[in-house]
mmCIF file of the N, C-alpha and C atoms, coordinates in Angstrom:
data_MODEL
# 
_entry.id   MODEL 
# 
loop_
_atom_site.group_PDB 
_atom_site.id 
_atom_site.type_symbol 
_atom_site.label_atom_id 
_atom_site.label_alt_id 
_atom_site.label_comp_id 
_atom_site.label_asym_id 
_atom_site.label_entity_id 
_atom_site.label_seq_id 
_atom_site.pdbx_PDB_ins_code 
_atom_site.Cartn_x 
_atom_site.Cartn_y 
_atom_site.Cartn_z 
_atom_site.occupancy 
_atom_site.B_iso_or_equiv 
_atom_site.pdbx_formal_charge 
_atom_site.auth_seq_id 
_atom_site.auth_comp_id 
_atom_site.auth_asym_id 
_atom_site.auth_atom_id 
_atom_site.pdbx_PDB_model_num 
ATOM 1   N N  . UNK A 1 1  ? -2.984  -17.409 9.312   1.00 0.00 ? 1  UNK A N  1 
ATOM 2   C CA . UNK A 1 1  ? -2.399  -17.052 8.173   1.00 0.00 ? 1  UNK A CA 1 
ATOM 3   C C  . UNK A 1 1  ? -0.918  -16.271 8.290   1.00 0.00 ? 1  UNK A C  1 
ATOM 4   N N  . UNK A 1 2  ? -0.507  -16.791 6.828   1.00 0.00 ? 2  UNK A N  1 
ATOM 5   C CA . UNK A 1 2  ? 1.093   -16.456 6.911   1.00 0.00 ? 2  UNK A CA 1 
ATOM 6   C C  . UNK A 1 2  ? 1.277   -15.088 6.732   1.00 0.00 ? 2  UNK A C  1 
ATOM 7   N N  . UNK A 1 3  ? 2.355   -14.158 7.104   1.00 0.00 ? 3  UNK A N  1 
ATOM 8   C CA . UNK A 1 3  ? 2.907   -13.262 6.723   1.00 0.00 ? 3  UNK A CA 1 
ATOM 9   C C  . UNK A 1 3  ? 3.459   -13.104 5.099   1.00 0.00 ? 3  UNK A C  1 
ATOM 10  N N  . UNK A 1 4  ? 2.530   -12.049 4.431   1.00 0.00 ? 4  UNK A N  1 
ATOM 11  C CA . UNK A 1 4  ? 3.450   -12.063 3.426   1.00 0.00 ? 4  UNK A CA 1 
ATOM 12  C C  . UNK A 1 4  ? 3.548   -10.644 3.278   1.00 0.00 ? 4  UNK A C  1 
ATOM 13  N N  . UNK A 1 5  ? 5.079   -10.046 2.761   1.00 0.00 ? 5  UNK A N  1 
ATOM 14  C CA . UNK A 1 5  ? 5.619   -8.934  2.641   1.00 0.00 ? 5  UNK A CA 1 
ATOM 15  C C  . UNK A 1 5  ? 6.253   -8.889  0.971   1.00 0.00 ? 5  UNK A C  1 
ATOM 16  N N  . UNK A 1 6  ? 5.958   -7.263  0.638   1.00 0.00 ? 6  UNK A N  1 
ATOM 17  C CA . UNK A 1 6  ? 6.038   -7.208  -0.690  1.00 0.00 ? 6  UNK A CA 1 
ATOM 18  C C  . UNK A 1 6  ? 7.126   -5.864  -0.597  1.00 0.00 ? 6  UNK A C  1 
ATOM 19  N N  . UNK A 1 7  ? 8.179   -5.250  -1.184  1.00 0.00 ? 7  UNK A N  1 
ATOM 20  C CA . UNK A 1 7  ? 8.235   -4.084  -0.891  1.00 0.00 ? 7  UNK A CA 1 
ATOM 21  C C  . UNK A 1 7  ? 7.970   -3.414  -2.199  1.00 0.00 ? 7  UNK A C  1 
ATOM 22  N N  . UNK A 1 8  ? 7.255   -1.866  -2.056  1.00 0.00 ? 8  UNK A N  1 
ATOM 23  C CA . UNK A 1 8  ? 7.278   -1.103  -2.918  1.00 0.00 ? 8  UNK A CA 1 
ATOM 24  C C  . UNK A 1 8  ? 7.953   -0.039  -2.921  1.00 0.00 ? 8  UNK A C  1 
ATOM 25  N N  . UNK A 1 9  ? 8.871   -0.013  -4.419  1.00 0.00 ? 9  UNK A N  1 
ATOM 26  C CA . UNK A 1 9  ? 9.893   0.967   -4.707  1.00 0.00 ? 9  UNK A CA 1 
ATOM 27  C C  . UNK A 1 9  ? 9.342   2.065   -5.085  1.00 0.00 ? 9  UNK A C  1 
ATOM 28  N N  . UNK A 1 10 ? 9.565   3.383   -4.582  1.00 0.00 ? 10 UNK A N  1 
ATOM 29  C CA . UNK A 1 10 ? 9.439   4.866   -5.197  1.00 0.00 ? 10 UNK A CA 1 
ATOM 30  C C  . UNK A 1 10 ? 10.777  5.451   -5.601  1.00 0.00 ? 10 UNK A C  1 
ATOM 31  N N  . UNK A 1 11 ? 10.334  5.516   -6.938  1.00 0.00 ? 11 UNK A N  1 
ATOM 32  C CA . UNK A 1 11 ? 12.153  6.160   -7.196  1.00 0.00 ? 11 UNK A CA 1 
ATOM 33  C C  . UNK A 1 11 ? 11.497  7.937   -7.550  1.00 0.00 ? 11 UNK A C  1 
ATOM 34  N N  . UNK A 1 12 ? 12.262  8.805   -6.839  1.00 0.00 ? 12 UNK A N  1 
ATOM 35  C CA . UNK A 1 12 ? 12.217  10.034  -7.061  1.00 0.00 ? 12 UNK A CA 1 
ATOM 36  C C  . UNK A 1 12 ? 13.230  10.843  -6.997  1.00 0.00 ? 12 UNK A C  1 
ATOM 37  N N  . UNK A 1 13 ? 14.336  10.223  -7.905  1.00 0.00 ? 13 UNK A N  1 
ATOM 38  C CA . UNK A 1 13 ? 15.665  10.712  -8.438  1.00 0.00 ? 13 UNK A CA 1 
ATOM 39  C C  . UNK A 1 13 ? 15.673  11.745  -8.840  1.00 0.00 ? 13 UNK A C  1 
ATOM 40  N N  . UNK A 1 14 ? 15.040  11.767  -10.276 1.00 0.00 ? 14 UNK A N  1 
ATOM 41  C CA . UNK A 1 14 ? 14.842  13.146  -11.113 1.00 0.00 ? 14 UNK A CA 1 
ATOM 42  C C  . UNK A 1 14 ? 14.195  13.976  -10.742 1.00 0.00 ? 14 UNK A C  1 
ATOM 43  N N  . UNK A 1 15 ? 13.700  14.093  -9.375  1.00 0.00 ? 15 UNK A N  1 
ATOM 44  C CA . UNK A 1 15 ? 12.764  15.519  -8.838  1.00 0.00 ? 15 UNK A CA 1 
ATOM 45  C C  . UNK A 1 15 ? 14.035  16.124  -8.061  1.00 0.00 ? 15 UNK A C  1 
ATOM 46  N N  . UNK A 1 16 ? 14.394  17.117  -8.089  1.00 0.00 ? 16 UNK A N  1 
ATOM 47  C CA . UNK A 1 16 ? 15.297  17.890  -7.579  1.00 0.00 ? 16 UNK A CA 1 
ATOM 48  C C  . UNK A 1 16 ? 14.606  17.943  -5.810  1.00 0.00 ? 16 UNK A C  1 
ATOM 49  N N  . UNK A 1 17 ? 13.400  17.926  -5.538  1.00 0.00 ? 17 UNK A N  1 
ATOM 50  C CA . UNK A 1 17 ? 12.899  18.544  -4.410  1.00 0.00 ? 17 UNK A CA 1 
ATOM 51  C C  . UNK A 1 17 ? 11.980  17.148  -3.351  1.00 0.00 ? 17 UNK A C  1 
ATOM 52  N N  . UNK A 1 18 ? 12.550  17.229  -2.331  1.00 0.00 ? 18 UNK A N  1 
ATOM 53  C CA . UNK A 1 18 ? 11.902  16.022  -1.787  1.00 0.00 ? 18 UNK A CA 1 
ATOM 54  C C  . UNK A 1 18 ? 10.068  16.348  -1.737  1.00 0.00 ? 18 UNK A C  1 
ATOM 55  N N  . UNK A 1 19 ? 9.567   15.130  -1.943  1.00 0.00 ? 19 UNK A N  1 
ATOM 56  C CA . UNK A 1 19 ? 7.900   14.766  -1.783  1.00 0.00 ? 19 UNK A CA 1 
ATOM 57  C C  . UNK A 1 19 ? 7.535   14.918  -0.085  1.00 0.00 ? 19 UNK A C  1 
ATOM 58  N N  . UNK A 1 20 ? 6.859   15.658  0.053   1.00 0.00 ? 20 UNK A N  1 
ATOM 59  C CA . UNK A 1 20 ? 6.272   15.476  1.579   1.00 0.00 ? 20 UNK A CA 1 
ATOM 60  C C  . UNK A 1 20 ? 4.604   15.399  1.719   1.00 0.00 ? 20 UNK A C  1 
ATOM 61  N N  . UNK A 1 21 ? 4.248   14.596  2.460   1.00 0.00 ? 21 UNK A N  1 
ATOM 62  C CA . UNK A 1 21 ? 2.533   14.354  2.047   1.00 0.00 ? 21 UNK A CA 1 
ATOM 63  C C  . UNK A 1 21 ? 2.140   14.098  1.577   1.00 0.00 ? 21 UNK A C  1 
ATOM 64  N N  . UNK A 1 22 ? 3.297   12.855  0.435   1.00 0.00 ? 22 UNK A N  1 
ATOM 65  C CA . UNK A 1 22 ? 2.671   12.730  -0.516  1.00 0.00 ? 22 UNK A CA 1 
ATOM 66  C C  . UNK A 1 22 ? 1.688   11.011  -0.806  1.00 0.00 ? 22 UNK A C  1 
ATOM 67  N N  . UNK A 1 23 ? 0.794   10.965  -1.324  1.00 0.00 ? 23 UNK A N  1 
ATOM 68  C CA . UNK A 1 23 ? 0.238   9.865   -1.830  1.00 0.00 ? 23 UNK A CA 1 
ATOM 69  C C  . UNK A 1 23 ? 0.631   9.032   -3.089  1.00 0.00 ? 23 UNK A C  1 
ATOM 70  N N  . UNK A 1 24 ? 0.789   7.720   -2.878  1.00 0.00 ? 24 UNK A N  1 
ATOM 71  C CA . UNK A 1 24 ? 1.141   6.668   -3.925  1.00 0.00 ? 24 UNK A CA 1 
ATOM 72  C C  . UNK A 1 24 ? 0.040   5.719   -4.206  1.00 0.00 ? 24 UNK A C  1 
ATOM 73  N N  . UNK A 1 25 ? -0.399  5.632   -5.395  1.00 0.00 ? 25 UNK A N  1 
ATOM 74  C CA . UNK A 1 25 ? -1.194  4.740   -5.404  1.00 0.00 ? 25 UNK A CA 1 
ATOM 75  C C  . UNK A 1 25 ? -0.468  3.428   -5.646  1.00 0.00 ? 25 UNK A C  1 
ATOM 76  N N  . UNK A 1 26 ? -1.352  2.521   -5.188  1.00 0.00 ? 26 UNK A N  1 
ATOM 77  C CA . UNK A 1 26 ? -0.811  0.902   -5.001  1.00 0.00 ? 26 UNK A CA 1 
ATOM 78  C C  . UNK A 1 26 ? -2.257  0.337   -5.486  1.00 0.00 ? 26 UNK A C  1 
ATOM 79  N N  . UNK A 1 27 ? -1.790  -0.528  -6.639  1.00 0.00 ? 27 UNK A N  1 
ATOM 80  C CA . UNK A 1 27 ? -3.000  -1.313  -6.983  1.00 0.00 ? 27 UNK A CA 1 
ATOM 81  C C  . UNK A 1 27 ? -2.705  -2.802  -6.681  1.00 0.00 ? 27 UNK A C  1 
ATOM 82  N N  . UNK A 1 28 ? -3.798  -3.726  -6.423  1.00 0.00 ? 28 UNK A N  1 
ATOM 83  C CA . UNK A 1 28 ? -3.698  -4.872  -5.988  1.00 0.00 ? 28 UNK A CA 1 
ATOM 84  C C  . UNK A 1 28 ? -4.919  -5.877  -6.416  1.00 0.00 ? 28 UNK A C  1 
ATOM 85  N N  . UNK A 1 29 ? -4.425  -7.185  -6.701  1.00 0.00 ? 29 UNK A N  1 
ATOM 86  C CA . UNK A 1 29 ? -5.947  -8.018  -6.648  1.00 0.00 ? 29 UNK A CA 1 
ATOM 87  C C  . UNK A 1 29 ? -5.882  -8.495  -5.682  1.00 0.00 ? 29 UNK A C  1 
ATOM 88  N N  . UNK A 1 30 ? -7.191  -7.933  -4.661  1.00 0.00 ? 30 UNK A N  1 
ATOM 89  C CA . UNK A 1 30 ? -7.529  -8.167  -3.764  1.00 0.00 ? 30 UNK A CA 1 
ATOM 90  C C  . UNK A 1 30 ? -8.253  -9.528  -3.654  1.00 0.00 ? 30 UNK A C  1 
ATOM 91  N N  . UNK A 1 31 ? -9.067  -9.565  -4.860  1.00 0.00 ? 31 UNK A N  1 
ATOM 92  C CA . UNK A 1 31 ? -10.427 -10.446 -4.906  1.00 0.00 ? 31 UNK A CA 1 
ATOM 93  C C  . UNK A 1 31 ? -9.458  -12.083 -4.765  1.00 0.00 ? 31 UNK A C  1 
ATOM 94  N N  . UNK A 1 32 ? -8.088  -11.921 -5.667  1.00 0.00 ? 32 UNK A N  1 
ATOM 95  C CA . UNK A 1 32 ? -7.296  -12.906 -5.607  1.00 0.00 ? 32 UNK A CA 1 
ATOM 96  C C  . UNK A 1 32 ? -6.762  -13.542 -4.191  1.00 0.00 ? 32 UNK A C  1 
ATOM 97  N N  . UNK A 1 33 ? -5.950  -12.402 -3.625  1.00 0.00 ? 33 UNK A N  1 
ATOM 98  C CA . UNK A 1 33 ? -5.380  -12.718 -2.218  1.00 0.00 ? 33 UNK A CA 1 
ATOM 99  C C  . UNK A 1 33 ? -6.496  -13.089 -1.100  1.00 0.00 ? 33 UNK A C  1 
ATOM 100 N N  . UNK A 1 34 ? -7.820  -12.632 -1.294  1.00 0.00 ? 34 UNK A N  1 
ATOM 101 C CA . UNK A 1 34 ? -8.687  -13.152 -0.385  1.00 0.00 ? 34 UNK A CA 1 
ATOM 102 C C  . UNK A 1 34 ? -9.134  -14.414 -0.765  1.00 0.00 ? 34 UNK A C  1 
ATOM 103 N N  . UNK A 1 35 ? -9.509  -14.879 -2.190  1.00 0.00 ? 35 UNK A N  1 
ATOM 104 C CA . UNK A 1 35 ? -9.545  -16.495 -2.329  1.00 0.00 ? 35 UNK A CA 1 
ATOM 105 C C  . UNK A 1 35 ? -8.845  -17.549 -2.049  1.00 0.00 ? 35 UNK A C  1 
ATOM 106 N N  . UNK A 1 36 ? -7.433  -16.840 -1.970  1.00 0.00 ? 36 UNK A N  1 
ATOM 107 C CA . UNK A 1 36 ? -6.290  -17.818 -1.264  1.00 0.00 ? 36 UNK A CA 1 
ATOM 108 C C  . UNK A 1 36 ? -6.031  -17.749 -0.207  1.00 0.00 ? 36 UNK A C  1 
ATOM 109 N N  . UNK A 1 37 ? -6.821  -16.835 0.886   1.00 0.00 ? 37 UNK A N  1 
ATOM 110 C CA . UNK A 1 37 ? -6.206  -16.848 2.208   1.00 0.00 ? 37 UNK A CA 1 
ATOM 111 C C  . UNK A 1 37 ? -5.279  -16.083 2.346   1.00 0.00 ? 37 UNK A C  1 
ATOM 112 N N  . UNK A 1 38 ? -5.062  -15.156 1.680   1.00 0.00 ? 38 UNK A N  1 
ATOM 113 C CA . UNK A 1 38 ? -3.354  -14.398 1.891   1.00 0.00 ? 38 UNK A CA 1 
ATOM 114 C C  . UNK A 1 38 ? -3.433  -13.391 2.759   1.00 0.00 ? 38 UNK A C  1 
ATOM 115 N N  . UNK A 1 39 ? -4.997  -12.782 2.741   1.00 0.00 ? 39 UNK A N  1 
ATOM 116 C CA . UNK A 1 39 ? -5.311  -11.535 3.409   1.00 0.00 ? 39 UNK A CA 1 
ATOM 117 C C  . UNK A 1 39 ? -6.652  -11.701 4.008   1.00 0.00 ? 39 UNK A C  1 
ATOM 118 N N  . UNK A 1 40 ? -7.041  -10.893 4.957   1.00 0.00 ? 40 UNK A N  1 
ATOM 119 C CA . UNK A 1 40 ? -8.544  -10.922 5.660   1.00 0.00 ? 40 UNK A CA 1 
ATOM 120 C C  . UNK A 1 40 ? -9.704  -10.223 4.675   1.00 0.00 ? 40 UNK A C  1 
ATOM 121 N N  . UNK A 1 41 ? -10.901 -10.720 4.537   1.00 0.00 ? 41 UNK A N  1 
ATOM 122 C CA . UNK A 1 41 ? -11.985 -10.294 3.812   1.00 0.00 ? 41 UNK A CA 1 
ATOM 123 C C  . UNK A 1 41 ? -12.230 -8.875  4.289   1.00 0.00 ? 41 UNK A C  1 
ATOM 124 N N  . UNK A 1 42 ? -11.691 -8.298  4.893   1.00 0.00 ? 42 UNK A N  1 
ATOM 125 C CA . UNK A 1 42 ? -11.806 -6.898  5.639   1.00 0.00 ? 42 UNK A CA 1 
ATOM 126 C C  . UNK A 1 42 ? -10.845 -6.315  5.614   1.00 0.00 ? 42 UNK A C  1 
ATOM 127 N N  . UNK A 1 43 ? -9.854  -6.489  5.105   1.00 0.00 ? 43 UNK A N  1 
ATOM 128 C CA . UNK A 1 43 ? -8.711  -5.913  5.144   1.00 0.00 ? 43 UNK A CA 1 
ATOM 129 C C  . UNK A 1 43 ? -7.947  -5.368  6.334   1.00 0.00 ? 43 UNK A C  1 
ATOM 130 N N  . UNK A 1 44 ? -8.125  -5.948  7.460   1.00 0.00 ? 44 UNK A N  1 
ATOM 131 C CA . UNK A 1 44 ? -7.891  -5.554  8.766   1.00 0.00 ? 44 UNK A CA 1 
ATOM 132 C C  . UNK A 1 44 ? -6.339  -5.875  9.282   1.00 0.00 ? 44 UNK A C  1 
ATOM 133 N N  . UNK A 1 45 ? -5.799  -6.780  7.856   1.00 0.00 ? 45 UNK A N  1 
ATOM 134 C CA . UNK A 1 45 ? -4.289  -7.022  8.036   1.00 0.00 ? 45 UNK A CA 1 
ATOM 135 C C  . UNK A 1 45 ? -3.277  -6.589  6.954   1.00 0.00 ? 45 UNK A C  1 
ATOM 136 N N  . UNK A 1 46 ? -4.031  -5.505  6.693   1.00 0.00 ? 46 UNK A N  1 
ATOM 137 C CA . UNK A 1 46 ? -2.820  -4.745  5.755   1.00 0.00 ? 46 UNK A CA 1 
ATOM 138 C C  . UNK A 1 46 ? -1.986  -3.518  6.403   1.00 0.00 ? 46 UNK A C  1 
ATOM 139 N N  . UNK A 1 47 ? -0.768  -3.757  6.070   1.00 0.00 ? 47 UNK A N  1 
ATOM 140 C CA . UNK A 1 47 ? -0.249  -2.359  6.704   1.00 0.00 ? 47 UNK A CA 1 
ATOM 141 C C  . UNK A 1 47 ? 1.007   -1.965  5.688   1.00 0.00 ? 47 UNK A C  1 
ATOM 142 N N  . UNK A 1 48 ? 1.429   -0.838  5.979   1.00 0.00 ? 48 UNK A N  1 
ATOM 143 C CA . UNK A 1 48 ? 2.563   -0.061  5.052   1.00 0.00 ? 48 UNK A CA 1 
ATOM 144 C C  . UNK A 1 48 ? 3.205   0.679   6.067   1.00 0.00 ? 48 UNK A C  1 
ATOM 145 N N  . UNK A 1 49 ? 4.437   0.515   5.730   1.00 0.00 ? 49 UNK A N  1 
ATOM 146 C CA . UNK A 1 49 ? 5.602   1.163   6.564   1.00 0.00 ? 49 UNK A CA 1 
ATOM 147 C C  . UNK A 1 49 ? 6.339   1.565   5.718   1.00 0.00 ? 49 UNK A C  1 
ATOM 148 N N  . UNK A 1 50 ? 7.329   2.642   6.586   1.00 0.00 ? 50 UNK A N  1 
ATOM 149 C CA . UNK A 1 50 ? 8.339   3.155   5.875   1.00 0.00 ? 50 UNK A CA 1 
ATOM 150 C C  . UNK A 1 50 ? 9.553   2.144   5.552   1.00 0.00 ? 50 UNK A C  1 
ATOM 151 N N  . UNK A 1 51 ? 10.337  2.518   4.956   1.00 0.00 ? 51 UNK A N  1 
ATOM 152 C CA . UNK A 1 51 ? 11.513  1.587   3.800   1.00 0.00 ? 51 UNK A CA 1 
ATOM 153 C C  . UNK A 1 51 ? 12.243  1.248   5.539   1.00 0.00 ? 51 UNK A C  1 
ATOM 154 N N  . UNK A 1 52 ? 12.332  1.567   6.711   1.00 0.00 ? 52 UNK A N  1 
ATOM 155 C CA . UNK A 1 52 ? 13.113  1.182   7.899   1.00 0.00 ? 52 UNK A CA 1 
ATOM 156 C C  . UNK A 1 52 ? 12.456  0.831   8.797   1.00 0.00 ? 52 UNK A C  1 
ATOM 157 N N  . UNK A 1 53 ? 10.914  0.067   8.321   1.00 0.00 ? 53 UNK A N  1 
ATOM 158 C CA . UNK A 1 53 ? 9.921   -0.689  8.819   1.00 0.00 ? 53 UNK A CA 1 
ATOM 159 C C  . UNK A 1 53 ? 9.913   -0.291  10.506  1.00 0.00 ? 53 UNK A C  1 
ATOM 160 N N  . UNK A 1 54 ? 9.884   1.078   10.773  1.00 0.00 ? 54 UNK A N  1 
ATOM 161 C CA . UNK A 1 54 ? 10.072  1.727   12.134  1.00 0.00 ? 54 UNK A CA 1 
ATOM 162 C C  . UNK A 1 54 ? 8.379   2.404   11.922  1.00 0.00 ? 54 UNK A C  1 
ATOM 163 N N  . UNK A 1 55 ? 7.566   3.177   10.977  1.00 0.00 ? 55 UNK A N  1 
ATOM 164 C CA . UNK A 1 55 ? 6.528   4.029   11.445  1.00 0.00 ? 55 UNK A CA 1 
ATOM 165 C C  . UNK A 1 55 ? 5.510   3.154   10.067  1.00 0.00 ? 55 UNK A C  1 
ATOM 166 N N  . UNK A 1 56 ? 4.482   3.135   10.788  1.00 0.00 ? 56 UNK A N  1 
ATOM 167 C CA . UNK A 1 56 ? 3.054   2.462   9.902   1.00 0.00 ? 56 UNK A CA 1 
ATOM 168 C C  . UNK A 1 56 ? 2.508   3.806   9.361   1.00 0.00 ? 56 UNK A C  1 
ATOM 169 N N  . UNK A 1 57 ? 1.978   3.599   7.865   1.00 0.00 ? 57 UNK A N  1 
ATOM 170 C CA . UNK A 1 57 ? 1.526   4.930   6.861   1.00 0.00 ? 57 UNK A CA 1 
ATOM 171 C C  . UNK A 1 57 ? 0.019   4.472   7.011   1.00 0.00 ? 57 UNK A C  1 
ATOM 172 N N  . UNK A 1 58 ? -0.564  5.783   6.923   1.00 0.00 ? 58 UNK A N  1 
ATOM 173 C CA . UNK A 1 58 ? -1.700  6.128   6.558   1.00 0.00 ? 58 UNK A CA 1 
ATOM 174 C C  . UNK A 1 58 ? -2.240  5.691   5.040   1.00 0.00 ? 58 UNK A C  1 
ATOM 175 N N  . UNK A 1 59 ? -3.540  4.975   5.248   1.00 0.00 ? 59 UNK A N  1 
ATOM 176 C CA . UNK A 1 59 ? -3.268  4.746   3.863   1.00 0.00 ? 59 UNK A CA 1 
ATOM 177 C C  . UNK A 1 59 ? -5.325  4.562   3.744   1.00 0.00 ? 59 UNK A C  1 
ATOM 178 N N  . UNK A 1 60 ? -6.013  4.643   2.615   1.00 0.00 ? 60 UNK A N  1 
ATOM 179 C CA . UNK A 1 60 ? -7.358  4.215   2.269   1.00 0.00 ? 60 UNK A CA 1 
ATOM 180 C C  . UNK A 1 60 ? -7.539  3.537   1.127   1.00 0.00 ? 60 UNK A C  1 
ATOM 181 N N  . UNK A 1 61 ? -8.500  2.613   0.997   1.00 0.00 ? 61 UNK A N  1 
ATOM 182 C CA . UNK A 1 61 ? -8.658  1.897   0.032   1.00 0.00 ? 61 UNK A CA 1 
ATOM 183 C C  . UNK A 1 61 ? -10.046 2.288   -0.471  1.00 0.00 ? 61 UNK A C  1 
ATOM 184 N N  . UNK A 1 62 ? -10.366 2.497   -1.902  1.00 0.00 ? 62 UNK A N  1 
ATOM 185 C CA . UNK A 1 62 ? -10.953 3.154   -2.912  1.00 0.00 ? 62 UNK A CA 1 
ATOM 186 C C  . UNK A 1 62 ? -12.631 2.338   -2.648  1.00 0.00 ? 62 UNK A C  1 
ATOM 187 N N  . UNK A 1 63 ? -13.427 2.532   -1.875  1.00 0.00 ? 63 UNK A N  1 
ATOM 188 C CA . UNK A 1 63 ? -14.600 1.996   -1.636  1.00 0.00 ? 63 UNK A CA 1 
ATOM 189 C C  . UNK A 1 63 ? -15.135 1.020   -3.162  1.00 0.00 ? 63 UNK A C  1 
ATOM 190 N N  . UNK A 1 64 ? -15.287 1.548   -3.985  1.00 0.00 ? 64 UNK A N  1 
ATOM 191 C CA . UNK A 1 64 ? -15.640 1.107   -5.077  1.00 0.00 ? 64 UNK A CA 1 
ATOM 192 C C  . UNK A 1 64 ? -14.734 -0.014  -5.682  1.00 0.00 ? 64 UNK A C  1 
ATOM 193 N N  . UNK A 1 65 ? -13.506 -0.022  -5.230  1.00 0.00 ? 65 UNK A N  1 
ATOM 194 C CA . UNK A 1 65 ? -12.863 -0.981  -5.965  1.00 0.00 ? 65 UNK A CA 1 
ATOM 195 C C  . UNK A 1 65 ? -12.205 -1.910  -4.826  1.00 0.00 ? 65 UNK A C  1 
ATOM 196 N N  . UNK A 1 66 ? -13.338 -2.084  -3.635  1.00 0.00 ? 66 UNK A N  1 
ATOM 197 C CA . UNK A 1 66 ? -12.766 -2.855  -2.731  1.00 0.00 ? 66 UNK A CA 1 
ATOM 198 C C  . UNK A 1 66 ? -13.101 -4.714  -3.541  1.00 0.00 ? 66 UNK A C  1 
ATOM 199 N N  . UNK A 1 67 ? -11.962 -5.580  -3.093  1.00 0.00 ? 67 UNK A N  1 
ATOM 200 C CA . UNK A 1 67 ? -12.538 -7.203  -3.452  1.00 0.00 ? 67 UNK A CA 1 
ATOM 201 C C  . UNK A 1 67 ? -12.322 -7.025  -4.740  1.00 0.00 ? 67 UNK A C  1 
ATOM 202 N N  . UNK A 1 68 ? -11.692 -6.251  -5.449  1.00 0.00 ? 68 UNK A N  1 
ATOM 203 C CA . UNK A 1 68 ? -11.604 -6.685  -6.743  1.00 0.00 ? 68 UNK A CA 1 
ATOM 204 C C  . UNK A 1 68 ? -10.331 -6.941  -7.544  1.00 0.00 ? 68 UNK A C  1 
ATOM 205 N N  . UNK A 1 69 ? -9.962  -7.272  -8.697  1.00 0.00 ? 69 UNK A N  1 
ATOM 206 C CA . UNK A 1 69 ? -8.922  -7.466  -9.397  1.00 0.00 ? 69 UNK A CA 1 
ATOM 207 C C  . UNK A 1 69 ? -7.751  -6.683  -9.363  1.00 0.00 ? 69 UNK A C  1 
ATOM 208 N N  . UNK A 1 70 ? -9.150  -5.086  -9.145  1.00 0.00 ? 70 UNK A N  1 
ATOM 209 C CA . UNK A 1 70 ? -8.024  -3.814  -9.586  1.00 0.00 ? 70 UNK A CA 1 
ATOM 210 C C  . UNK A 1 70 ? -8.263  -2.701  -8.277  1.00 0.00 ? 70 UNK A C  1 
ATOM 211 N N  . UNK A 1 71 ? -8.032  -3.352  -6.899  1.00 0.00 ? 71 UNK A N  1 
ATOM 212 C CA . UNK A 1 71 ? -8.202  -2.253  -5.983  1.00 0.00 ? 71 UNK A CA 1 
ATOM 213 C C  . UNK A 1 71 ? -7.326  -1.443  -5.653  1.00 0.00 ? 71 UNK A C  1 
ATOM 214 N N  . UNK A 1 72 ? -7.537  -0.135  -5.399  1.00 0.00 ? 72 UNK A N  1 
ATOM 215 C CA . UNK A 1 72 ? -6.770  1.036   -5.601  1.00 0.00 ? 72 UNK A CA 1 
ATOM 216 C C  . UNK A 1 72 ? -6.567  1.321   -3.836  1.00 0.00 ? 72 UNK A C  1 
ATOM 217 N N  . UNK A 1 73 ? -5.569  1.391   -3.351  1.00 0.00 ? 73 UNK A N  1 
ATOM 218 C CA . UNK A 1 73 ? -5.037  1.867   -2.092  1.00 0.00 ? 73 UNK A CA 1 
ATOM 219 C C  . UNK A 1 73 ? -4.222  2.993   -2.594  1.00 0.00 ? 73 UNK A C  1 
ATOM 220 N N  . UNK A 1 74 ? -4.185  4.230   -1.497  1.00 0.00 ? 74 UNK A N  1 
ATOM 221 C CA . UNK A 1 74 ? -3.872  5.352   -1.398  1.00 0.00 ? 74 UNK A CA 1 
ATOM 222 C C  . UNK A 1 74 ? -2.970  5.405   -0.132  1.00 0.00 ? 74 UNK A C  1 
ATOM 223 N N  . UNK A 1 75 ? -1.573  5.119   -0.338  1.00 0.00 ? 75 UNK A N  1 
ATOM 224 C CA . UNK A 1 75 ? -0.655  5.410   0.428   1.00 0.00 ? 75 UNK A CA 1 
ATOM 225 C C  . UNK A 1 75 ? 0.105   6.405   1.264   1.00 0.00 ? 75 UNK A C  1 
ATOM 226 N N  . UNK A 1 76 ? -0.310  7.146   2.387   1.00 0.00 ? 76 UNK A N  1 
ATOM 227 C CA . UNK A 1 76 ? 0.433   8.591   2.640   1.00 0.00 ? 76 UNK A CA 1 
ATOM 228 C C  . UNK A 1 76 ? 1.614   8.204   2.838   1.00 0.00 ? 76 UNK A C  1 
ATOM 229 N N  . UNK A 1 77 ? 2.917   8.764   1.915   1.00 0.00 ? 77 UNK A N  1 
ATOM 230 C CA . UNK A 1 77 ? 4.126   8.860   3.022   1.00 0.00 ? 77 UNK A CA 1 
ATOM 231 C C  . UNK A 1 77 ? 4.493   10.427  3.448   1.00 0.00 ? 77 UNK A C  1 
ATOM 232 N N  . UNK A 1 78 ? 5.384   10.383  4.380   1.00 0.00 ? 78 UNK A N  1 
ATOM 233 C CA . UNK A 1 78 ? 5.427   11.415  4.876   1.00 0.00 ? 78 UNK A CA 1 
ATOM 234 C C  . UNK A 1 78 ? 6.599   12.305  4.282   1.00 0.00 ? 78 UNK A C  1 
ATOM 235 N N  . UNK A 1 79 ? 7.756   11.761  3.517   1.00 0.00 ? 79 UNK A N  1 
ATOM 236 C CA . UNK A 1 79 ? 8.491   12.483  3.050   1.00 0.00 ? 79 UNK A CA 1 
ATOM 237 C C  . UNK A 1 79 ? 9.089   11.281  1.887   1.00 0.00 ? 79 UNK A C  1 
ATOM 238 N N  . UNK A 1 80 ? 9.255   11.765  0.987   1.00 0.00 ? 80 UNK A N  1 
ATOM 239 C CA . UNK A 1 80 ? 10.104  10.789  -0.605  1.00 0.00 ? 80 UNK A CA 1 
ATOM 240 C C  . UNK A 1 80 ? 11.070  11.773  -0.641  1.00 0.00 ? 80 UNK A C  1 
ATOM 241 N N  . UNK A 1 81 ? 12.252  11.121  -0.673  1.00 0.00 ? 81 UNK A N  1 
ATOM 242 C CA . UNK A 1 81 ? 13.543  11.922  -1.060  1.00 0.00 ? 81 UNK A CA 1 
ATOM 243 C C  . UNK A 1 81 ? 13.875  11.724  -2.553  1.00 0.00 ? 81 UNK A C  1 
# 
C-alpha cells in the first residue's frame, strides 16, 4: 500500500486564547478509500500527527460511522495556537 498524506489546516487566529486538549472533527469517505485500497479495512494505518510531524495524536472513530461515505474521526490536539 502507498502512503497517502493530507494536511488538515486549523485556523484559530480569531480566537485570542490557545486551545488545549481540543478535539477536531475530520470527516472522510472511508468506504471509497477502502474500496480503492488506499486504507486498510480495519483502519490500522490511520495516523494523525502535529504540524511538525513529531507527535502522534490520539483519535477515535465513531463506531456507527465506520466504513461509510461520512466517517467521523475525532482528533485530539494538544495545543492549537
